[in-house]
PDB file of N, CA, C and O in Angstrom:
ATOM      1  N   MET A   1     203.368  93.732  38.603  1.00  0.00           N
ATOM      2  CA  MET A   1     202.612  92.503  38.749  1.00  0.00           C
ATOM      3  C   MET A   1     202.797  91.668  37.484  1.00  0.00           C
ATOM      4  O   MET A   1     202.654  92.174  36.371  1.00  0.00           O
ATOM      5  N   ASN A   2     203.111  90.416  37.660  1.00  0.00           N
ATOM      6  CA  ASN A   2     203.341  89.486  36.565  1.00  0.00           C
ATOM      7  C   ASN A   2     202.009  88.921  36.076  1.00  0.00           C
ATOM      8  O   ASN A   2     201.177  88.496  36.879  1.00  0.00           O
ATOM      9  N   GLN A   3     201.810  88.916  34.762  1.00  0.00           N
ATOM     10  CA  GLN A   3     200.553  88.394  34.203  1.00  0.00           C
ATOM     11  C   GLN A   3     200.309  86.944  34.569  1.00  0.00           C
ATOM     12  O   GLN A   3     199.160  86.518  34.680  1.00  0.00           O
ATOM     13  N   ASP A   4     201.372  86.181  34.757  1.00  0.00           N
ATOM     14  CA  ASP A   4     201.215  84.769  35.109  1.00  0.00           C
ATOM     15  C   ASP A   4     200.613  84.582  36.491  1.00  0.00           C
ATOM     16  O   ASP A   4     200.050  83.527  36.781  1.00  0.00           O
ATOM     17  N   SER A   5     200.725  85.596  37.352  1.00  0.00           N
ATOM     18  CA  SER A   5     200.208  85.475  38.714  1.00  0.00           C
ATOM     19  C   SER A   5     198.794  86.040  38.864  1.00  0.00           C
ATOM     20  O   SER A   5     198.253  86.069  39.970  1.00  0.00           O
ATOM     21  N   VAL A   6     198.198  86.487  37.763  1.00  0.00           N
ATOM     22  CA  VAL A   6     196.857  87.067  37.791  1.00  0.00           C
ATOM     23  C   VAL A   6     195.864  86.045  37.261  1.00  0.00           C
ATOM     24  O   VAL A   6     196.092  85.427  36.221  1.00  0.00           O
ATOM     25  N   GLU A   7     194.759  85.870  37.981  1.00  0.00           N
ATOM     26  CA  GLU A   7     193.729  84.911  37.556  1.00  0.00           C
ATOM     27  C   GLU A   7     192.968  85.454  36.354  1.00  0.00           C
ATOM     28  O   GLU A   7     192.612  86.633  36.326  1.00  0.00           O
ATOM     29  N   ALA A   8     192.718  84.619  35.375  1.00  0.00           N
ATOM     30  CA  ALA A   8     191.932  84.995  34.204  1.00  0.00           C
ATOM     31  C   ALA A   8     190.476  84.590  34.417  1.00  0.00           C
ATOM     32  O   ALA A   8     190.187  83.522  34.957  1.00  0.00           O
ATOM     33  N   VAL A   9     189.563  85.465  33.983  1.00  0.00           N
ATOM     34  CA  VAL A   9     188.127  85.199  34.042  1.00  0.00           C
ATOM     35  C   VAL A   9     187.594  85.360  32.624  1.00  0.00           C
ATOM     36  O   VAL A   9     187.864  86.369  31.972  1.00  0.00           O
ATOM     37  N   SER A  10     186.850  84.389  32.147  1.00  0.00           N
ATOM     38  CA  SER A  10     186.326  84.480  30.780  1.00  0.00           C
ATOM     39  C   SER A  10     185.186  85.503  30.711  1.00  0.00           C
ATOM     40  O   SER A  10     184.485  85.743  31.694  1.00  0.00           O
ATOM     41  N   SER A  11     185.025  86.085  29.549  1.00  0.00           N
ATOM     42  CA  SER A  11     183.924  87.035  29.355  1.00  0.00           C
ATOM     43  C   SER A  11     182.589  86.335  29.541  1.00  0.00           C
ATOM     44  O   SER A  11     181.619  86.949  29.984  1.00  0.00           O
ATOM     45  N   LYS A  12     182.536  85.050  29.203  1.00  0.00           N
ATOM     46  CA  LYS A  12     181.299  84.266  29.373  1.00  0.00           C
ATOM     47  C   LYS A  12     180.932  84.162  30.857  1.00  0.00           C
ATOM     48  O   LYS A  12     179.752  84.204  31.205  1.00  0.00           O
ATOM     49  N   GLU A  13     181.934  84.028  31.730  1.00  0.00           N
ATOM     50  CA  GLU A  13     181.669  83.986  33.174  1.00  0.00           C
ATOM     51  C   GLU A  13     181.102  85.319  33.666  1.00  0.00           C
ATOM     52  O   GLU A  13     180.214  85.340  34.519  1.00  0.00           O
ATOM     53  N   LEU A  14     181.608  86.416  33.137  1.00  0.00           N
ATOM     54  CA  LEU A  14     181.145  87.736  33.552  1.00  0.00           C
ATOM     55  C   LEU A  14     179.779  88.088  32.975  1.00  0.00           C
ATOM     56  O   LEU A  14     178.904  88.581  33.687  1.00  0.00           O
ATOM     57  N   LEU A  15     179.607  87.835  31.699  1.00  0.00           N
ATOM     58  CA  LEU A  15     178.410  88.301  30.998  1.00  0.00           C
ATOM     59  C   LEU A  15     177.313  87.253  30.864  1.00  0.00           C
ATOM     60  O   LEU A  15     176.142  87.607  30.731  1.00  0.00           O
ATOM     61  N   GLY A  16     177.664  85.983  30.897  1.00  0.00           N
ATOM     62  CA  GLY A  16     176.664  84.948  30.644  1.00  0.00           C
ATOM     63  C   GLY A  16     176.121  85.115  29.243  1.00  0.00           C
ATOM     64  O   GLY A  16     176.897  85.193  28.291  1.00  0.00           O
ATOM     65  N   GLU A  17     174.814  85.173  29.090  1.00  0.00           N
ATOM     66  CA  GLU A  17     174.180  85.362  27.783  1.00  0.00           C
ATOM     67  C   GLU A  17     173.932  86.832  27.452  1.00  0.00           C
ATOM     68  O   GLU A  17     173.493  87.167  26.352  1.00  0.00           O
ATOM     69  N   ARG A  18     174.221  87.710  28.428  1.00  0.00           N
ATOM     70  CA  ARG A  18     174.003  89.145  28.213  1.00  0.00           C
ATOM     71  C   ARG A  18     175.038  89.727  27.258  1.00  0.00           C
ATOM     72  O   ARG A  18     176.092  89.129  27.038  1.00  0.00           O
ATOM     73  N   LYS A  19     174.744  90.865  26.706  1.00  0.00           N
ATOM     74  CA  LYS A  19     175.681  91.600  25.849  1.00  0.00           C
ATOM     75  C   LYS A  19     176.188  92.853  26.553  1.00  0.00           C
ATOM     76  O   LYS A  19     177.008  93.588  26.002  1.00  0.00           O
ATOM     77  N   LEU A  20     175.697  93.103  27.784  1.00  0.00           N
ATOM     78  CA  LEU A  20     176.006  94.342  28.489  1.00  0.00           C
ATOM     79  C   LEU A  20     176.111  94.085  29.979  1.00  0.00           C
ATOM     80  O   LEU A  20     175.312  93.340  30.547  1.00  0.00           O
ATOM     81  N   LEU A  21     177.100  94.703  30.614  1.00  0.00           N
ATOM     82  CA  LEU A  21     177.289  94.569  32.054  1.00  0.00           C
ATOM     83  C   LEU A  21     177.729  95.914  32.610  1.00  0.00           C
ATOM     84  O   LEU A  21     178.634  96.543  32.061  1.00  0.00           O
ATOM     85  N   ILE A  22     177.106  96.362  33.686  1.00  0.00           N
ATOM     86  CA  ILE A  22     177.510  97.589  34.368  1.00  0.00           C
ATOM     87  C   ILE A  22     178.435  97.198  35.515  1.00  0.00           C
ATOM     88  O   ILE A  22     178.105  96.335  36.327  1.00  0.00           O
ATOM     89  N   ILE A  23     179.602  97.847  35.571  1.00  0.00           N
ATOM     90  CA  ILE A  23     180.582  97.604  36.629  1.00  0.00           C
ATOM     91  C   ILE A  23     180.741  98.888  37.430  1.00  0.00           C
ATOM     92  O   ILE A  23     181.006  99.947  36.862  1.00  0.00           O
ATOM     93  N   GLU A  24     180.580  98.798  38.744  1.00  0.00           N
ATOM     94  CA  GLU A  24     180.796  99.955  39.606  1.00  0.00           C
ATOM     95  C   GLU A  24     182.181  99.860  40.218  1.00  0.00           C
ATOM     96  O   GLU A  24     182.570  98.814  40.737  1.00  0.00           O
ATOM     97  N   HIS A  25     182.929 100.969  40.153  1.00  0.00           N
ATOM     98  CA  HIS A  25     184.288 101.017  40.669  1.00  0.00           C
ATOM     99  C   HIS A  25     184.555 102.406  41.243  1.00  0.00           C
ATOM    100  O   HIS A  25     184.497 103.403  40.523  1.00  0.00           O
ATOM    101  N   ASN A  26     184.844 102.465  42.522  1.00  0.00           N
ATOM    102  CA  ASN A  26     185.131 103.747  43.204  1.00  0.00           C
ATOM    103  C   ASN A  26     184.048 104.790  42.953  1.00  0.00           C
ATOM    104  O   ASN A  26     184.353 105.967  42.761  1.00  0.00           O
ATOM    105  N   GLY A  27     182.804 104.375  42.953  1.00  0.00           N
ATOM    106  CA  GLY A  27     181.694 105.314  42.787  1.00  0.00           C
ATOM    107  C   GLY A  27     181.365 105.653  41.347  1.00  0.00           C
ATOM    108  O   GLY A  27     180.397 106.370  41.092  1.00  0.00           O
ATOM    109  N   ASP A  28     182.147 105.155  40.395  1.00  0.00           N
ATOM    110  CA  ASP A  28     181.881 105.395  38.977  1.00  0.00           C
ATOM    111  C   ASP A  28     181.281 104.148  38.357  1.00  0.00           C
ATOM    112  O   ASP A  28     181.523 103.031  38.815  1.00  0.00           O
ATOM    113  N   ARG A  29     180.501 104.351  37.315  1.00  0.00           N
ATOM    114  CA  ARG A  29     179.881 103.222  36.607  1.00  0.00           C
ATOM    115  C   ARG A  29     180.508 103.081  35.234  1.00  0.00           C
ATOM    116  O   ARG A  29     180.662 104.062  34.507  1.00  0.00           O
ATOM    117  N   TYR A  30     180.867 101.864  34.886  1.00  0.00           N
ATOM    118  CA  TYR A  30     181.463 101.534  33.601  1.00  0.00           C
ATOM    119  C   TYR A  30     180.573 100.515  32.906  1.00  0.00           C
ATOM    120  O   TYR A  30     179.925  99.697  33.560  1.00  0.00           O
ATOM    121  N   THR A  31     180.545 100.568  31.593  1.00  0.00           N
ATOM    122  CA  THR A  31     179.758  99.634  30.802  1.00  0.00           C
ATOM    123  C   THR A  31     180.711  98.729  30.023  1.00  0.00           C
ATOM    124  O   THR A  31     181.556  99.200  29.262  1.00  0.00           O
ATOM    125  N   LEU A  32     180.559  97.437  30.226  1.00  0.00           N
ATOM    126  CA  LEU A  32     181.288  96.441  29.450  1.00  0.00           C
ATOM    127  C   LEU A  32     180.286  95.831  28.490  1.00  0.00           C
ATOM    128  O   LEU A  32     179.263  95.294  28.914  1.00  0.00           O
ATOM    129  N   ARG A  33     180.576  95.913  27.189  1.00  0.00           N
ATOM    130  CA  ARG A  33     179.624  95.376  26.224  1.00  0.00           C
ATOM    131  C   ARG A  33     180.337  94.620  25.116  1.00  0.00           C
ATOM    132  O   ARG A  33     181.509  94.853  24.821  1.00  0.00           O
ATOM    133  N   ILE A  34     179.581  93.702  24.511  1.00  0.00           N
ATOM    134  CA  ILE A  34     180.053  92.959  23.353  1.00  0.00           C
ATOM    135  C   ILE A  34     179.458  93.623  22.115  1.00  0.00           C
ATOM    136  O   ILE A  34     178.245  93.810  22.019  1.00  0.00           O
ATOM    137  N   THR A  35     180.320  93.973  21.180  1.00  0.00           N
ATOM    138  CA  THR A  35     179.868  94.641  19.963  1.00  0.00           C
ATOM    139  C   THR A  35     179.299  93.634  18.966  1.00  0.00           C
ATOM    140  O   THR A  35     179.364  92.423  19.180  1.00  0.00           O
ATOM    141  N   SER A  36     178.744  94.151  17.883  1.00  0.00           N
ATOM    142  CA  SER A  36     178.216  93.280  16.830  1.00  0.00           C
ATOM    143  C   SER A  36     179.336  92.504  16.132  1.00  0.00           C
ATOM    144  O   SER A  36     179.075  91.496  15.474  1.00  0.00           O
ATOM    145  N   ASN A  37     180.583  92.972  16.275  1.00  0.00           N
ATOM    146  CA  ASN A  37     181.740  92.266  15.714  1.00  0.00           C
ATOM    147  C   ASN A  37     182.398  91.339  16.741  1.00  0.00           C
ATOM    148  O   ASN A  37     183.506  90.846  16.534  1.00  0.00           O
ATOM    149  N   ASN A  38     181.680  91.111  17.869  1.00  0.00           N
ATOM    150  CA  ASN A  38     182.138  90.217  18.934  1.00  0.00           C
ATOM    151  C   ASN A  38     183.410  90.697  19.630  1.00  0.00           C
ATOM    152  O   ASN A  38     184.233  89.892  20.065  1.00  0.00           O
ATOM    153  N   LYS A  39     183.560  92.030  19.729  1.00  0.00           N
ATOM    154  CA  LYS A  39     184.668  92.634  20.466  1.00  0.00           C
ATOM    155  C   LYS A  39     184.141  93.144  21.797  1.00  0.00           C
ATOM    156  O   LYS A  39     182.950  93.420  21.935  1.00  0.00           O
ATOM    157  N   LEU A  40     185.035  93.271  22.782  1.00  0.00           N
ATOM    158  CA  LEU A  40     184.660  93.833  24.075  1.00  0.00           C
ATOM    159  C   LEU A  40     185.041  95.301  24.132  1.00  0.00           C
ATOM    160  O   LEU A  40     186.134  95.684  23.715  1.00  0.00           O
ATOM    161  N   ILE A  41     184.137  96.121  24.650  1.00  0.00           N
ATOM    162  CA  ILE A  41     184.410  97.542  24.843  1.00  0.00           C
ATOM    163  C   ILE A  41     184.009  97.918  26.264  1.00  0.00           C
ATOM    164  O   ILE A  41     182.910  97.601  26.719  1.00  0.00           O
ATOM    165  N   LEU A  42     184.925  98.604  26.960  1.00  0.00           N
ATOM    166  CA  LEU A  42     184.663  99.116  28.302  1.00  0.00           C
ATOM    167  C   LEU A  42     184.647 100.628  28.220  1.00  0.00           C
ATOM    168  O   LEU A  42     185.637 101.241  27.820  1.00  0.00           O
ATOM    169  N   THR A  43     183.512 101.245  28.603  1.00  0.00           N
ATOM    170  CA  THR A  43     183.390 102.710  28.549  1.00  0.00           C
ATOM    171  C   THR A  43     182.915 103.225  29.899  1.00  0.00           C
ATOM    172  O   THR A  43     182.280 102.506  30.670  1.00  0.00           O
ATOM    173  N   LYS A  44     183.232 104.473  30.163  1.00  0.00           N
ATOM    174  CA  LYS A  44     182.802 105.124  31.406  1.00  0.00           C
ATOM    175  C   LYS A  44     181.570 105.923  31.132  1.00  0.00           C
ATOM    176  O   LYS A  44     181.031 106.558  32.038  1.00  0.00           O
TER     177      LYS A  44
END
């Protein structure tokens, strides 16, 4: 898959003003969070 053909979504669209978002995928839960250094981390 070519990166140019994939739609980009901003972190602001996903998180809004929150610092944490739970994503469910195939029955598993993942946590997307913004760190104090303004980095994104996705953990299971």
